[in-house]
NUVEX-514079 format. One record per residue (C-alpha): residue in one letter; x, y, z. Coordinates in nm, 2 decimals, m for minus. Example, Ala and Ser with C-alpha at 12.3 -4.5 7.8 and 13.67 -1.06 7.14 Angstrom:
! residues 2
a/1.23/m0.45/0.78
s/1.37/m0.11/0.71
This chain:
! residues 108
m/m1.04/0.23/m1.74
k/m1.13/0.27/m1.37
e/m1.10/m0.10/m1.32
w/m0.75/m0.10/m1.46
h/m0.64/0.16/m1.22
i/m0.80/m0.03/m0.93
k/m0.61/m0.34/m1.03
h/m0.29/m0.14/m1.07
m/m0.33/0.02/m0.72
q/m0.39/m0.33/m0.58
d/m0.08/m0.48/m0.76
t/0.14/m0.18/m0.65
i/0.04/m0.23/m0.28
i/0.09/m0.60/m0.30
k/0.44/m0.57/m0.45
y/0.54/m0.31/m0.20
l/0.42/m0.52/0.09
t/0.60/m0.83/m0.05
g/0.93/m0.65/m0.05
l/1.25/m0.76/m0.20
p/1.31/m1.14/m0.23
e/1.60/m1.28/m0.04
n/1.75/m1.44/m0.35
a/1.71/m1.13/m0.57
n/1.96/m1.07/m0.85
r/2.15/m0.74/m0.90
f/1.89/m0.61/m1.15
q/1.60/m0.68/m0.90
r/1.79/m0.51/m0.63
k/1.85/m0.20/m0.84
l/1.49/m0.17/m0.94
h/1.38/m0.22/m0.58
k/1.61/0.06/m0.47
k/1.48/0.29/m0.74
y/1.11/0.21/m0.73
g/1.03/0.01/m0.43
n/1.04/0.28/m0.16
l/0.73/0.44/0.00
t/0.76/0.75/m0.19
q/0.76/0.59/m0.53
v/0.46/0.36/m0.43
t/0.26/0.65/m0.31
k/0.32/0.85/m0.63
r/0.19/0.55/m0.83
i/m0.12/0.53/m0.60
e/m0.17/0.89/m0.63
y/m0.17/0.85/m1.01
d/m0.44/0.59/m0.97
l/m0.64/0.82/m0.74
k/m0.62/1.09/m1.01
h/m0.77/0.85/m1.27
g/m1.08/0.73/m1.07
v/m0.97/0.52/m0.77
e/m1.12/0.65/m0.45
r/m0.93/0.69/m0.14
s/m1.18/0.47/0.05
e/m1.10/0.19/m0.20
v/m0.73/0.21/m0.12
i/m0.81/0.20/0.27
t/m1.06/m0.08/0.21
f/m0.80/m0.28/0.03
l/m0.55/m0.23/0.30
t/m0.79/m0.35/0.57
a/m0.88/m0.66/0.35
i/m0.50/m0.74/0.34
k/m0.50/m0.75/0.72
g/m0.80/m0.98/0.76
n/m0.85/m1.18/0.43
q/m0.73/m1.54/0.43
s/m0.60/m1.51/0.07
f/m0.32/m1.27/0.18
s/m0.19/m1.50/0.47
e/0.13/m1.58/0.28
l/0.18/m1.21/0.22
r/0.15/m1.13/0.60
k/0.43/m1.39/0.67
t/0.70/m1.19/0.47
n/0.98/m1.01/0.66
g/0.89/m0.64/0.73
f/0.53/m0.67/0.63
e/0.39/m0.51/0.94
d/0.62/m0.20/0.90
r/0.54/m0.15/0.54
l/0.16/m0.19/0.59
n/0.17/0.06/0.89
a/0.35/0.30/0.68
l/0.10/0.28/0.39
e/m0.20/0.30/0.64
l/m0.04/0.61/0.81
t/0.00/0.77/0.48
y/m0.36/0.72/0.36
l/m0.54/0.74/0.69
k/m0.35/1.05/0.78
a/m0.45/1.22/0.45
d/m0.81/1.09/0.47
s/m0.86/1.22/0.83
k/m0.80/1.57/0.70
v/m1.10/1.51/0.47
n/m1.31/1.29/0.71
p/m1.23/1.36/1.09
s/m1.41/1.05/1.20
l/m1.10/0.84/1.07
s/m0.86/1.03/1.29
l/m0.58/0.83/1.45
s/m0.60/1.01/1.78
h/m0.55/0.79/2.08
p/m0.77/0.80/2.39
y/m0.49/0.86/2.63
């Protein structure tokens, strides 16, 4: 069952980072408005975390999206960087409370 939650977490992140298509119909816009925001995505990921996915797996997947060639089309979408940064801040900030070595402190 853990594998299903890992796959669900990955699908949720990819769907959030993809965003709303430009030619979306009214129903897609309504669903995106209701379920496509950062709060709802975080709730779905937290549900997966509760059922066996580890926070380090979420962070690893987010870093894989940044560098993996298979996600190059995803990186070209409008607003990708903003959505990815919001997700990273959410999970790195929460993880830095547990593991101080992952802190987002700047050297200046």
